[in-house]
C-alpha positions in Angstrom: 39.6 27.5 20.2 40.3 31.2 19.3 39.6 32.4 15.8 42.8 34.0 14.3 42.3 37.5 13.0 42.6 37.4 9.1 45.7 39.2 7.7 43.4 41.5 5.7 41.9 43.0 8.9 44.3 45.8 9.9 44.5 46.6 13.7 41.1 46.0 15.4 42.8 43.3 17.5 40.6 43.9 20.6 37.4 44.2 18.6 38.1 41.0 16.7 38.9 39.2 20.0 35.6 40.3 21.6 33.5 39.4 18.5 35.3 36.1 18.1 34.6 35.2 21.7 31.0 36.2 21.3 30.6 33.9 18.3 32.4 30.9 19.6 30.8 30.8 23.1 28.8 27.6 23.0 26.4 28.6 25.8 22.8 27.7 24.8 20.2 30.2 23.6 20.1 33.4 21.6 22.6 36.2 22.4 22.6 39.6 20.7 25.4 42.0 20.0 25.3 45.6 18.7 28.1 47.1 16.6 27.9 50.7 15.7 30.2 53.3 14.2 30.5 56.0 11.6 30.5 55.5 7.9 33.9 54.3 6.4 35.2 53.1 9.8 35.4 49.5 8.7 32.4 47.9 10.5 31.1 46.0 7.5 34.6 44.8 6.5 35.2 43.5 10.0 31.9 41.7 10.2 32.1 40.2 6.7 35.4 38.6 7.6 33.9 37.4 10.9 31.1 35.7 9.1 33.6 34.0 6.7 35.6 32.8 9.7 32.6 31.1 11.5 30.5 30.3 8.4 27.9 32.9 9.4 25.1 34.6 7.4 25.8 38.2 6.5 23.0 40.4 5.1 23.4 44.0 4.1 20.2 46.1 4.2 19.6 48.7 1.5 17.3 51.7 1.4 14.4 49.9 -0.1 10.8 49.1 0.7 9.7 46.7 3.5 8.6 44.0 1.0 11.9 44.2 -0.9 13.9 44.1 2.4 12.1 40.9 3.5 12.7 39.4 0.0 16.4 40.3 0.2 16.7 38.8 3.7 15.1 35.6 2.4 17.5 35.4 -0.5 20.5 35.9 1.8 19.3 33.2 4.1 18.6 30.8 1.2 22.1 31.3 -0.3 23.9 30.8 2.9 21.9 27.8 4.2 21.2 26.0 0.9 17.6 25.7 1.9 14.7 26.8 -0.3 13.2 29.8 1.4 9.8 31.2 0.6 8.7 34.8 0.9 8.2 36.3 4.3 5.2 38.5 5.2 6.6 39.9 8.5 9.8 40.2 10.4 8.5 37.9 13.2 8.1 35.2 10.5 11.4 36.0 9.0 13.4 35.9 12.2 11.7 32.7 13.4 12.5 31.0 10.1 16.1 32.2 10.2 16.5 30.9 13.8 15.1 27.5 12.8 17.2 27.2 9.6 20.4 28.3 11.2 20.2 26.1 14.3 19.1 23.0 12.3 22.7 22.2 11.1 24.4 19.6 13.3 27.9 19.9 11.7 28.8 23.2 13.2 31.7 23.7 15.7 30.4 27.1 16.8 27.0 28.7 17.2 25.4 29.9 14.0 25.8 33.7 13.4 23.4 36.1 11.7 24.6 39.6 10.9 22.0 42.3 10.0 24.2 45.2 8.7 22.8 48.7 8.2 20.0 47.8 10.6 18.7 51.4 10.7 17.6 51.0 7.1 15.3 48.1 8.1 13.9 50.0 11.2 13.0 53.0 9.0 10.2 51.0 7.2 9.8 48.3 9.9 9.8 50.0 13.3 8.5 46.8 14.9 11.7 45.0 14.1 13.3 45.6 17.5 10.2 44.2 19.1 10.3 41.2 16.8 13.9 40.6 18.0 12.7 41.0 21.6 10.1 38.3 21.0 12.7 36.0 19.5 15.0 36.6 22.4 12.2 35.9 24.9 11.5 32.6 23.2 15.1 31.6 22.6 17.2 33.4 25.2 19.9 31.9 27.4 17.4 30.4 29.9 15.3 28.8 27.2 17.4 25.7 26.7 17.2 26.2 22.9 20.2 25.7 20.6 22.8 28.4 20.6 22.3 31.3 18.1 24.2 34.6 17.8 22.8 37.8 16.1 24.7 41.0 15.5 23.0 44.2 14.6 25.2 46.8 12.9 24.7 50.3 11.6 26.2 53.7 10.8 23.3 55.8 12.1 24.8 56.4 15.5 21.7 58.0 16.9 19.5 55.0 16.0 22.0 52.4 17.1 22.7 54.1 20.4 19.1 54.1 21.4 18.5 50.4 20.6 19.6 49.4 24.1 18.5 52.6 26.0 15.7 53.3 28.5 12.5 51.4 27.8 13.5 50.2 24.3 12.6 46.7 23.3 16.2 45.4 23.3 17.1 46.9 26.6 18.9 44.3 28.7 19.0 41.8 25.9 22.4 42.4 24.3 25.8 41.3 25.7 27.9 43.4 23.3 27.6 47.1 22.5 30.7 47.8 20.5 31.7 51.2 19.0 34.0 51.0 16.0 35.9 54.2 15.9 38.6 55.7 13.6 42.2 54.5 13.8 44.4 56.4 16.2 46.9 58.7 14.5 49.8 56.3 14.7 47.8 53.4 13.4 46.4 55.6 10.6 49.9 56.4 9.5 50.8 52.7 9.4 47.5 51.9 7.6 48.3 54.6 4.9 51.9 53.3 4.7 53.3 56.7 5.4 56.7 56.8 7.1 57.2 60.6 7.1 55.6 62.1 10.2 54.9 65.4 8.6 53.0 63.8 5.7 51.2 61.5 8.1 50.1 64.5 10.1 48.8 66.3 7.1 46.8 63.3 5.9 45.3 62.9 9.4 44.4 66.6 9.7 42.4 66.3 6.4 40.8 62.8 6.6 41.3 61.6 10.2 41.5 57.8 10.9 38.6 56.5 8.9 39.8 53.3 7.2 37.5 53.6 4.2 39.1 56.8 2.9 42.2 54.9 1.7 40.1 52.8 -0.6 38.7 55.8 -2.4 41.8 58.0 -2.4 44.4 55.4 -3.2 48.1 56.3 -2.6 49.1 58.8 0.1 50.7 62.1 -0.9 54.4 62.4 -1.7 56.4 64.2 1.0 56.5 68.0 0.6 54.0 70.8 -0.1 53.7 70.1 -3.8 53.1 66.4 -3.2 50.4 67.3 -0.7 48.6 69.7 -3.0 48.6 67.2 -5.9 47.1 64.6 -3.5 44.3 67.1 -2.5 43.8 68.1 -6.1 43.0 64.5 -7.1 40.7 63.8 -4.1 39.1 66.4 -1.8 39.5 69.3 -4.2 38.2 67.3 -7.2 34.5 67.9 -8.0 34.4 64.4 -9.7 35.7 62.6 -6.6 33.4 61.1 -4.0 35.0 63.0 -1.2 34.2 66.3 -2.7 30.7 66.0 -1.2 31.6 63.8 1.8 29.7 65.9 4.4 26.5 65.3 2.5 26.9 61.6 2.8 27.7 61.9 6.5 24.5 63.8 7.2 22.5 61.3 5.2 23.5 58.6 7.8 21.0 60.0 10.3 17.3 59.5 9.4 16.3 62.4 11.6 18.1 65.0 9.6 16.1 66.5 6.7 17.0 70.2 6.8 20.6 69.7 6.0 21.3 73.4 5.4 20.8 74.0 9.2 23.3 71.3 10.1 25.8 72.5 7.6 25.5 76.0 9.1 26.2 74.6 12.6 29.2 72.6 11.4 30.5 75.7 9.7 30.1 77.8 12.8 31.9 75.3 15.0 34.7 74.8 12.4 35.2 78.5 12.4 35.8 78.5 16.2 32.4 78.9 17.8 32.7 76.6 20.8 29.5 77.4 22.9 25.8 77.4 22.1 25.7 81.1 22.4 28.5 81.6 19.9 27.1 79.1 17.5 23.6 80.5 17.8 25.0 84.0 17.1 26.6 82.9 13.8 23.8 80.6 12.7 21.0 83.0 13.7 19.0 80.6 15.7 17.2 80.8 19.1 18.5 78.8 22.0 15.6 76.3 22.1 15.9 75.4 18.4 19.7 75.3 18.5 19.7 72.9 21.6 17.5 70.5 19.6 19.8 70.4 16.7 23.0 70.3 18.8 21.5 67.3 20.7 20.9 65.5 17.4 24.4 66.2 16.2 25.9 65.1 19.4 23.9 61.8 19.4 25.0 61.2 15.8 28.6 61.9 16.8 28.9 64.8 14.3 30.2 67.1 17.1 32.0 66.5 20.4 31.4 68.1 23.8 34.8 68.3 25.5 34.7 69.1 29.2 37.2 71.3 30.9 39.5 69.1 33.0 39.6 71.5 36.0 36.7 73.9 35.9 32.9 73.4 36.1 31.8 75.2 33.0 30.0 74.6 29.7 31.7 72.1 27.4 33.7 73.1 24.4 32.0 72.0 21.2 34.2 70.8 18.4 33.6 69.1 15.0 34.2 65.3 15.3 35.3 64.6 11.7 38.5 66.2 10.4 37.2 66.0 6.8 34.1 68.1 7.8 36.3 70.8 9.3 38.5 70.8 6.2 35.4 71.1 3.9 33.8 73.9 5.9 37.0 76.0 6.1 38.7 75.3 2.8 36.4 73.7 0.2 33.0 75.4 0.8 34.3 79.0 0.8 36.0 78.3 -2.5 33.5 76.0 -4.1 33.2 77.9 -7.3 37.0 77.9 -7.9 37.2 74.1 -7.3 34.2 73.4 -9.6 35.9 75.5 -12.3 39.1 73.4 -11.7 41.0 76.5 -10.5 42.0 74.9 -7.2 45.5 76.2 -7.1 44.5 79.8 -6.5 41.9 78.8 -3.9 44.5 76.7 -2.1 47.0 79.6 -2.0 44.3 81.9 -0.5 43.4 79.2 2.1 46.9 78.3 3.4 46.7 80.7 6.4 43.3 79.3 7.4 44.5 75.8 6.9 47.5 76.4 9.2 45.6 78.2 12.0 42.2 76.6 12.0 42.9 73.1 10.7 46.5 72.2 11.6 46.5 74.1 14.8 43.6 72.4 16.5 44.5 69.0 15.1 48.0 69.2 16.4 46.7 70.1 19.9 44.4 67.0 19.7 47.3 64.8 18.7 49.3 66.1 21.6 46.6 65.1 24.0 46.2 61.7 22.4 50.0 61.1 22.6 50.1 62.1 26.2 47.3 59.7 27.1 48.4 56.7 24.9 52.2 57.1 24.5 53.4 59.4 27.3 55.0 56.5 29.0 57.6 56.4 26.2 59.0 59.5 27.9 58.6 58.3 31.4 55.1 59.9 31.9 53.6 56.9 33.7 50.9 58.6 35.9 48.6 59.9 33.2 44.8 59.6 33.7 42.3 62.1 32.3 43.7 64.4 29.6 42.1 67.6 28.3 42.3 71.4 28.4 41.6 74.2 30.8 42.0 77.9 31.3 43.8 79.7 34.1 43.0 83.2 35.3 46.0 85.6 35.3 45.8 89.3 35.9 49.1 89.9 34.2 48.3 88.1 30.9 44.5 88.1 30.9 44.3 84.4 31.4 46.0 81.4 29.8 44.5 78.6 27.7 46.4 75.3 28.3 46.4 72.9 25.4 47.3 69.8 27.4 46.4 69.1 31.0 46.8 65.6 32.5 45.6 64.4 35.9 46.9 61.4 37.8 45.2 58.1 37.2 43.4 58.2 40.6 42.2 61.8 40.2 38.8 62.8 39.0 38.1 65.8 36.6 36.9 69.0 38.2 37.8 67.8 41.7 39.7 70.3 43.8 41.8 67.4 45.2 42.9 66.3 41.8 46.7 66.0 41.2 47.9 67.6 38.0 50.7 65.5 36.5 51.4 67.4 33.2 51.0 70.8 31.6 51.7 71.2 28.0 51.6 73.7 25.1 51.2 72.5 21.5 52.0 74.6 18.5 51.7 73.5 14.9 53.5 76.6 13.4 56.8 76.3 11.6 58.2 78.9 14.0 60.8 77.3 16.3 59.6 77.1 19.9 61.9 78.7 22.5 62.6 78.7 26.2 59.9 81.3 26.6 57.3 78.6 26.0 58.8 76.6 28.9 58.9 79.7 31.1 55.2 80.3 30.3 54.3 76.8 31.4 56.3 77.3 34.7 54.3 80.5 35.2 51.0 78.7 34.7 52.1 76.0 37.1 52.8 78.6 39.7 49.4 80.2 39.1 47.7 76.9 39.6 49.5 76.2 42.8 48.6 79.7 44.1 44.9 78.9 43.3 45.1 75.8 45.5 45.6 73.1 42.8 48.0 70.2 43.5 50.4 71.0 40.6 53.8 71.2 42.3 55.2 68.1 40.7 53.5 68.6 37.2 55.8 67.8 34.3 56.0 70.4 31.6 55.9 69.6 27.8 56.3 71.7 24.7 54.8 69.9 21.7 56.3 71.3 18.5 55.9 70.6 14.8 59.2 72.3 14.0 62.7 71.8 15.4 63.0 73.5 18.8 65.3 76.5 19.3 68.6 75.8 21.0 67.7 77.6 24.1 64.6 75.5 24.6 66.6 72.3 24.2 69.1 73.5 26.8 66.4 74.7 29.2 64.8 71.2 29.0 68.1 69.5 29.8 68.5 71.7 32.8 65.1 70.7 34.3 64.2 67.3 35.6 60.6 67.1 34.5 60.5 69.1 31.2 60.1 67.6 27.8 60.2 68.7 24.1 57.9 66.5 22.0 58.5 66.7 18.3 56.8 65.1 15.3 59.0 62.0 15.4 58.2 61.6 19.1 54.5 61.8 18.4 54.6 59.2 15.6 57.2 57.0 17.3 59.5 57.4 14.3 63.2 56.5 14.6 65.4 59.6 15.0 
């Protein structure tokens, strides 16, 4: 019988369904699941509610010694089971005892569940723990005929969690779930924050992204309007007493491999400023290619940066910052740190508005346009949307064009000369009204692509705009069959 998702769990319908099926499957033997995701994305909240729903054992690891961790695990097991548990001297002993205790109850309607949250904290001082789990699996796996048992390993250190099941690691081939808990999409985030005004929802998302935990520490969303937005920033991200004032430090602390945080802050800052390739980043940071590659690989594995591939061309990926709050800190807070610490944030904010508009809101709006095209384009009749990304097109007349939104058909592969382009779009976050000139530019780009041999004849054209479009743009769109203006209310699905 399916386990209903608790009302307190917002969204996460698919994730809850997968985990509930995992926990209620009565097949014999041990099965292991891995849940990973960034800090404040709601992993622990989800798993705590799952344990309550199936009467499972939830234990949260802390940054403490091996002996203290084993004692904490024994205490959690004793409280949940009602059995008297002695001290453990090893994780092999602890896991064997947990399996025996949890499978000894005969009144259960579903397999017993054990959740080890913040698993990387345990591995730090007990690197043998994955091997201990492997030994437990080999003894109690699906083919052993032993009673059913489910174990979920969860953690925020993405680099550690992602390698648990890789290559020749001990748990390779022994997990049936590898679930990534990501941030909410921009529409879901607006609903979660209970923001109905699209402009306000966009500003919140540009600063904090879709991490669920930020609402708990910030509280109410901003009031509509520029003054309401500044007041909201002043009591949260701009406030030296607030936890979010140093949020990037907490994010870096998630990865146990990062000790020289100054280097990673410098890389973040370079990427936030617009450096998008290793050469550009190295030039700003002052680091040789070999050293930079090592650090970039760590940041990519930890999901601190993204590598976005060009949809059409074989070239180096574009590197961007993964977390909006990091970009906001690097561009707005860190350059004005003294002012904010002296509680003189108003002047710093006024000086930073142009940077905020061009380097924070601009890229974020482009990203939302791509997300909308992929997830919600069908609302405007854009049904054949597959891979969505960006590209550049050579042009002798204009020295090339950067295209903010490029969509391929569902059956097309990126960087394939036979790919069919189904949409070309331009996204602008400025308050300047977009005109018919933007549409003509897209038509020009479409012609260039066709001349270069790309299958773009039937590509729809879309102008994504934060402001109301000029009258000539609205008229030009009405005159063309496959042209669209996508405004803020379209992006957020808000009623007109």
